[in-house]
C-alpha positions, 0 to 999 in steps of 0.5 A: 446487578446480574446480566439479563438474558439479552445482555449476554446475547448482545455480548456474544454477538459482539464477541463473535463479530470481533472473532470474525474480523480477527479471522477476516484480518488474518486470512487477508493477510495470509502469505500466498501462494496457498496450496490446497493442503495448507493445513493452517490456512484450512484451519482459518477457513474452518474457524471462519465457518464455525463463527459464521454458523454461530452468528447465524444460529443467534438469529435463527427463529427456533420452533419450540413444539407446544400441545397447541402447535405440534408442528411449525405448519399448524399455525397458532390456535386462538381461543 
């Protein structure tokens, strides 16, 4: 039986959570001192931000304009 959309989103959440934990572990064990121009450490920070942004995007509500609600402020039209 094929995966449902919800199954795919749950799998994505699990993978992102694992990536977040792996990055957290790698950042916490990174040798000090950390110079401001440490490219490897800065890459880890950038990767962490990408993962956090992806996790947040799964939780965000997305407004899809329709003829009945052309803007988010229009509210819900009842008929």
